[in-house]
N, C-alpha and C positions, 0 to 999 in steps of 0.2 A: 565659492561653493558652486559645484557643477549642477546645472539645471537638469530636470528630468529629460528634456528634449536632447540635451547634449549627451546624457548617459545613453539614451535610446540610440542616438546616432553612432556613438562609440561602440555599443554592443552590436549594432547592425553591421558596422564596418569590420568588426572582429569576426562575426559569424559568417560574413559573406566573403572573407579573404581566406586563402589557403592557410592551413595551420602547420607549418613545417616542424614545429616542436613535437608534434605527434609522431613524425617519421624519424626523428633524430634518435640514434642509438643511445640508450641509457635514460631517455626521457620517458617517464611513466605516463601512459594515457589514462584519462579519467575512467573510473569504472564503478558500477554498483553491482553487488552480488546479493543473491538470495540464499539464505540458509534453508536446507530442506526441512520442511515442517513435519512434525508428527501427524499421523492421520487423525483428524478430528472425528469424534463420534457425535452424531446428531440424531435425535429421535424424529421419526417421520411425523409430519403434521405440526411440529413445534419448531420454534426459532432456536438455532444454536449458533456458535461462532467458532472461528479459527483465527489464530494469530500468525501473521507472516512477518518474518524477521529479515531485514535488509541491512547491508553494510556499504557505506560510501568509502571508497578507497582513500588511504591516507593522503593528506595534502589537498583534498578536494572537498567541495560542498555542492549540494544541489538545492534548487529553490524548493521551499515547502509547498504543500498543497494550496496554501493561501499566501502567495508571494506579496510583498509589500508594494509592488507597482504593477500596473496593468500590462506593461510590455514584457514582463518576466514570464517565463513558461513554467506553469505549476507542475508539480509531480502528481501524476494521476495513475490510478490502477484501473484497468478495464479487464473484466472477466467474462468468459463464455461459460455459462452453466449448462450442465447436462439437462436433458428433458426432465421436467417435473421437479426440478430443484431451482429455487429462486435465490438470487444474490440480493441481499438486503443492503443495509447501510454499511458503508466502508468508513471506518474511523481512522483518521490521520492524526498523528501527534502534532502538537503545536510546534511551530518552527522556533529555532534559536535566533534571536536578534543579533546580527553581527554586521560590522562594517569592514570594507576591504579597500585596498589601494586604488582600485579603479573608481570608487565612489566613497571617499573617506568620511564625508559628512552625512551619508545616508545609511540607515540601518536596514538590512535586508533580512527577510525571514527565510532561514535555510535549515537543511538537515546535514549533519556531518557525523561520521562514525556510524554507530548502530541506531536504527530506528525501526519501530514495529507498526504494522497496520492490522486492525482487527476487522474481519469480514463476517457479517451476519449471513447465515444460510438457513433457508427454510425448505425442507423437503415437503412436497405435497403429501397429503395423507394416503394417496393412492400409489406412491412410489414403492417399488419393491426393495426390501432390505438388501444391502450389499455395498460395495465400494464404488465410488463415482469419482471421476477425474475432472478437475477444473483446469482450464487453460486460459491464459490471457497475457497481458503485458503491462509492465510498469514504464510509463513514459516520464523521462526526466531530462534536465539539462544540467550538466556538471560544469563547475567553474573552479579555478584555483584562485590564488590571491591577486592575480594580474589579468586573467582573461577567462572568457566563457567559451565552451566548446559546442559544436552542433548537438541538437537534441538527439537522444538515443531511446531505444525501446529494449527493455530487458524481458525476455520470455519468462513467464510465471506459470508454474504447474504445481498442483497439490491434490491430495486425495481426501475425500470425506467418506466416512463409513456411516450409512444410514441403518438404524435399527428400528424394530417395532416398538411401539409404546407398550409399557407394561400394562397388564390387564387392570382395569379400574378396581379399586379396593371397595368391597361391599361390606358394610357393617352387618353383623348377624341380626336377624329379625328380632324385634322386641319380644320379650317373653310375656306371657299372660300373667296378670297379677294373681290369678286363681291357682291354687295348688291342685295338681292333677295326681290322682293315686292309681 
């Protein structure tokens, strides 16, 4: 069984050495892509959310947001919000527990294929209704069954439409129990 220190040393040597496989014709480089999301509609002054969908390229995986070892680089989303809009909690899916040739006795928490992140957004009650653009980046480290590649940052961009809150519903005033003629 390979110790965590040996795995860390192996990963360090892989990450610090050139990766000729990326430059070889016909060798597919690791990638993560983002599907263009529909514009989310959020009521000003209230918390809403939007779902961001990502896809890890075939034959690769990335560490989850909560990797199983401290030396692994977690997948993280960082967003810059427009003025008067607040990014709340970002919900990451649980990782899939998998083992690989470079550490056959260790289960790693990874994402592969499609995965979604949910982002809470709260427009301040003073924000003007309209469309607002969010920008940021998804930081990840991709690996295949034999090696890990240098960390990458995927640009992330999506829109949120802020609307006014509907007027409060007022119940009609109570009627007098007396009959008026």
